[in-house]
N, C-alpha and C positions, 0 to 999 in steps of 0.2 A: 420329358424335361431333359435337356442336354447336360453333360458333365460341366461345361463352362458356366451354365446358368445356375447350377447348384453350388459349385465350389469357386467360382470366379475364373479369371483368366488362366490361373495356374493349372486348373483341372484337378487339383488335389483337395481333399477334405481339410478343414482347419486342424491345427495341432491339437492333440488330446481328444479327437473324435474319430469315430470309425464309421464306415459304410455311409448310410444316409443321414448320419448325425446323432446316433446314440451316444450319450456321454459314457465313456468307459471309466468307471470308478474302481475302487479297491475291491468291492464285492464282485464285480464282473471278472476282474483278474483272478480272484480266488476261485471262482467257478471254473474258469478256464484251466487253472492249475490243477484242480481236482479231476477234471475231465481228461487232462493229459495223462494222469495216472490210470484212470479207468473210465473209458468212454461209455461203458454200459451200466454205470452206476445208476441206481434208482433216484428219483427226485427226492424221496424221503431221506435217503442216505446222503445225497448231495447237500440238502438243507442242513443236516446235522454236521457235516464236515465244515461247511462254510460258516455256520452259526447264525442262520436266519430261518424264518418260518418256511414251511413247505410251499405255501402259496407264493411267497416272495421268490423262492428259488425257481418255481415253475415259471412265474412271470418273467424273471430275468433271463432264464434259459431260453424261453420262446422269443424274447426280444433280441437276444444274441443271434438266434437262428434267422429271424426275420430280417435283421439288419445286415446279415452276411458275415458277421464276425465268426460264426461257426458255419462252415461251408457244407459239412456233411460228416458222416461216420463211415469208417471202412475197417476191414480186418487187416491186421499186420501179419504177414506170413514169414516163415523161414525160407528164404529163397533156395538155400542148399537142399533142404528137405523136399522142396518143390521141383528139384531137378535143374535149377539154374545156378550152378556153382561158380560161374565166371562172371565177374563184373568188370567193366572197362569204361574209361572215359575217352571219348573221341573228340578232339579239338578240331574244329572245321573252319577253314577260311572260305568265305562265300563271295562269289562275284556280286558286287554291290548292286547291280541292276537286276538281279535274279532272285531276290529274297522270296518272292511269292512262290516261285517254283520250288525252292529249297523247303519251305514250310509244307507245301503240298506233298512232296515226296517223303518227307519225314513222317507225316501223319499216316503213311501207308506202311510204316515199319513197326510191327508189334513188339520187337525187341527193345525199342527205345522206351525207357522208363521216365526219362527226364531230359529236357533240353532247355538251355538258357542262352540268351545273347550276352556276350561278354565284351569287356574292354581288353586291350592288350594285343598280343601278337595275332591271336585268332579272333574270329567273329562269334563263334558259338561253341558250346560244350554240350555233348550228348552223353548220357549215361545209359549203357545197355547191360542187360542181364541175359546170359545165354548158357547153354549146356557145356560148351567146351571152347578152347582157343580157336579151333578151326572155324567156328561160326563167326567169331570176331573178324578173323582174317577175310572170310568170304564177304562179310558185310562191308568192310573197308575197301577191298580191292575190286569186288564185283558190283556192288550196289552203289555205294557212295561215290566211287571213282567214276562211275558212268552217269552221274547226274551232272549235266552241264553247269549247274549253279555252283557246284563244289570245285573250288580251285586247288585246295590242298587239305590234308588231314594229318593229325598226329595222335597216336594212340598210346594210352597209359593204362596198364592193368592194375586193378586194386588188389593188393595182397591181403589186407585185413581191414574191415570196417570197425575201427576202434570205438567210435562214439556216434550214435544216431539218436536224435531226439525228435519226437513228433512235431514239436514247435517250441520256440522260445518265447518268453514273456518279458515285458519291460522291467519287471521287478526282480528277475532272477539274479542279476549281478549284485543288486543291493542286498539281497538276503544272504548272499555268499560272502560279502565283504567283511562282516564282523569275525567270521570263522577264520578267514585268511589272515586278518590282522592279528588275531590271537595266536595263530600258528607262527607267524613271523616274529612276534614278540617273544614267544617261548624259545624259538630256535635261534634268535638273534639275527635272523636273515634280514638283509637290507633289500627292500623292494627294488625291482629293476627300474632304472631311471632316476633313482634318488641317491643322495650322498649322506653318509653318516660322519659327522664332525667329531673328532676326538680332541678333548681339551689338552692344552700344553702340558699340564702337570701329569695327566693320565698317560699321555704319549711318552713323556720323559721317563716315567716310572717303568713303563713297558720296555723301553730301550735298555735301562739299567738292569732290569731283570734278565733280558736276553743276553746282555753282555756278561 
C-alpha cells in the first residue's frame, strides 16, 4: 500500500495520529515520558508509573513498537570517555544535481553522527565526533573538498553540549507552563512580548516618590 493511498495526496498521516494510524492518547504519551527517563524499565514498573494494569501497559507498549512510534532502544554513551572529545558541525553547500552522490559519500564516513538537509545559506548540516581537531581538518579539506557534489563548507566547533534530550513530547511545554507562570508572578517579571500597563494613579504616586 502506498503512502498516498494511506494518507491521501499530502502523504502525511492525519493530525493526532502516528504511524499507521494508532491513536496517540494521554496514556501513550505518559508511557513515552517514562521510557524517556528509563528505557530499560520493566513492564510491571512501567504500569505502576503510568497508573494502568500490567496487561494494558504491555499491550500499549507493543502497539507503540508495532506502529513505529518507538523505533528501538540503544545505549547512550559518554563520547569523551569513548575517546571522541571533539564535536563539530559542518555546513555543506551541495551542487543541486549531485545529491545522490553526496548521500552515497556521506554514508561511507563513520565519523558522521547526524546529517540533516536544511534551509538557509547552506543545504545540509553534518555533525561529526572525532578524537581531535586535526581529524576535523582532514575530513573537511581532504575528504569533503574532494567530493564533486560538495560546493562549499563551513565548520563550527561545539564547545559545550548544554542540553540534550532523547526526544521531546507534545505535552512537555504544557506541563512546564504553570511553573513558569508562578515564577514570573513571584518575581514580577513581564513575559517577553507582553506589556504591563500601570494605572495613572499608580504611576503618578511612583513619580512623586522618586521626586
